[in-house]
C-alpha atoms as a printed R data frame, in Angstrom:
   type eleno elety resid chain resno       x       y       z
1  ATOM     1    CA   MET     A     1 -25.030  14.693  18.664
2  ATOM     2    CA   VAL     A     2 -21.435  13.854  17.953
3  ATOM     3    CA   GLU     A     3 -19.480  16.877  16.826
4  ATOM     4    CA   PHE     A     4 -16.737  16.917  14.592
5  ATOM     5    CA   CYS     A     5 -13.523  17.974  14.517
6  ATOM     6    CA   PRO     A     6 -11.030  18.004  12.260
7  ATOM     7    CA   PHE     A     7  -8.042  18.562  14.394
8  ATOM     8    CA   LYS     A     8  -8.712  15.352  16.008
9  ATOM     9    CA   ILE     A     9  -8.427  13.210  12.868
10 ATOM    10    CA   LEU     A    10  -5.340  15.273  12.121
11 ATOM    11    CA   SER     A    11  -3.831  14.461  15.418
12 ATOM    12    CA   ILE     A    12  -4.550  11.058  15.507
13 ATOM    13    CA   TYR     A    13  -2.963  10.315  11.923
14 ATOM    14    CA   PHE     A    14  -0.007  12.075  12.554
15 ATOM    15    CA   LEU     A    15   0.693   9.661  15.796
16 ATOM    16    CA   PHE     A    16   0.600   6.804  13.328
17 ATOM    17    CA   SER     A    17   2.975   5.439  10.810
18 ATOM    18    CA   MET     A    18   2.042   2.787   8.386
19 ATOM    19    CA   LYS     A    19   4.531   0.255   8.659
20 ATOM    20    CA   ASN     A    20   4.502  -3.566   7.122
21 ATOM    21    CA   ASN     A    21   6.909  -6.518   6.187
22 ATOM    22    CA   LEU     A    22   6.982  -6.818   3.229
23 ATOM    23    CA   LYS     A    23  10.053  -7.596   2.740
24 ATOM    24    CA   VAL     A    24  10.047  -9.934   4.831
25 ATOM    25    CA   GLU     A    25   7.408 -11.854   3.093
26 ATOM    26    CA   ARG     A    26   8.816 -11.665   0.343
27 ATOM    27    CA   ALA     A    27  11.453 -13.029   1.215
28 ATOM    28    CA   LYS     A    28   9.461 -15.920   2.365
29 ATOM    29    CA   LYS     A    29   8.326 -16.987  -0.571
30 ATOM    30    CA   ASN     A    30  11.407 -16.591  -2.560
31 ATOM    31    CA   LEU     A    31   9.390 -13.627  -4.431
32 ATOM    32    CA   THR     A    32  10.774 -10.686  -6.000
33 ATOM    33    CA   GLN     A    33   9.705  -7.674  -6.476
34 ATOM    34    CA   VAL     A    34   8.809  -7.835  -9.811
35 ATOM    35    CA   GLU     A    35   7.470 -10.987  -9.771
36 ATOM    36    CA   LEU     A    36   5.142  -9.299  -6.472
37 ATOM    37    CA   ALA     A    37   4.246  -6.620  -8.980
38 ATOM    38    CA   LYS     A    38   3.105  -8.720 -11.792
39 ATOM    39    CA   ARG     A    39   0.729 -10.737  -9.245
40 ATOM    40    CA   VAL     A    40  -1.165  -7.708  -8.123
41 ATOM    41    CA   LYS     A    41  -0.557  -5.573 -11.228
42 ATOM    42    CA   VAL     A    42   1.374  -2.025  -9.594
43 ATOM    43    CA   SER     A    43   5.114  -1.785 -10.919
44 ATOM    44    CA   ARG     A    44   7.820  -3.217  -9.463
45 ATOM    45    CA   GLN     A    45   8.060   0.764  -8.497
46 ATOM    46    CA   THR     A    46   5.299   0.411  -6.254
47 ATOM    47    CA   ILE     A    47   6.408  -2.095  -4.514
48 ATOM    48    CA   ASN     A    48   9.479  -0.567  -3.549
49 ATOM    49    CA   ALA     A    49   7.597   2.646  -2.842
50 ATOM    50    CA   ILE     A    50   5.321   0.409   0.021
51 ATOM    51    CA   GLU     A    51   8.440  -1.302   1.555
52 ATOM    52    CA   LEU     A    52  10.129   1.672   1.789
53 ATOM    53    CA   GLY     A    53   6.839   3.303   3.849
54 ATOM    54    CA   LYS     A    54   6.703   6.431   0.977
55 ATOM    55    CA   TYR     A    55   3.302   4.922  -0.520
56 ATOM    56    CA   ASN     A    56   0.071   4.674   1.007
57 ATOM    57    CA   LEU     A    57  -1.682   1.882  -0.918
58 ATOM    58    CA   SER     A    58  -5.414   1.114  -1.678
59 ATOM    59    CA   THR     A    59  -7.294  -1.331   1.093
60 ATOM    60    CA   ILE     A    60  -8.045  -3.425  -2.459
61 ATOM    61    CA   LEU     A    61  -3.805  -3.468  -3.227
62 ATOM    62    CA   ALA     A    62  -3.617  -4.441   0.651
63 ATOM    63    CA   LEU     A    63  -5.705  -7.114   0.533
64 ATOM    64    CA   LYS     A    64  -4.397  -8.474  -3.025
65 ATOM    65    CA   ILE     A    65  -0.891  -8.269  -1.756
66 ATOM    66    CA   ALA     A    66  -2.285 -10.481   1.574
67 ATOM    67    CA   SER     A    67  -3.708 -12.624  -0.787
68 ATOM    68    CA   VAL     A    68  -0.480 -13.471  -2.583
69 ATOM    69    CA   PHE     A    69   1.752 -14.099   0.888
70 ATOM    70    CA   GLU     A    70  -1.836 -16.254   1.884
71 ATOM    71    CA   THR     A    71  -2.141 -14.589   4.975
72 ATOM    72    CA   GLU     A    72  -4.019 -11.651   7.208
73 ATOM    73    CA   VAL     A    73  -3.657  -7.981   5.931
74 ATOM    74    CA   ASN     A    74  -2.653  -7.139   9.356
75 ATOM    75    CA   HIS     A    75   0.416  -9.247   9.037
76 ATOM    76    CA   VAL     A    76   1.727  -7.691   6.527
77 ATOM    77    CA   PHE     A    77   0.589  -3.990   7.501
78 ATOM    78    CA   PHE     A    78   0.093  -2.259  10.737
79 ATOM    79    CA   LEU     A    79   0.221   0.787  12.363
80 ATOM    80    CA   GLU     A    80   3.713   2.125  14.890
81 ATOM    81    CA   GLU     A    81   3.200   4.721  17.001
């Protein structure tokens, strides 16, 4: 039986942070924050917060954003130590 240890989960959580290439991908498609926000049905402020790393988005939103850029999620969003 595997023991659950919340401290191990917390140490992994603080070891990595999620980064993104959202601004770069928007520039490639010549999209503003407002245009991207409309396409994925969120506010411009949400897109800005994601770009700044101040918002942990849902899997569904990450998939929608990747779909706009016609790429895989891990090309736009990635973990960094």
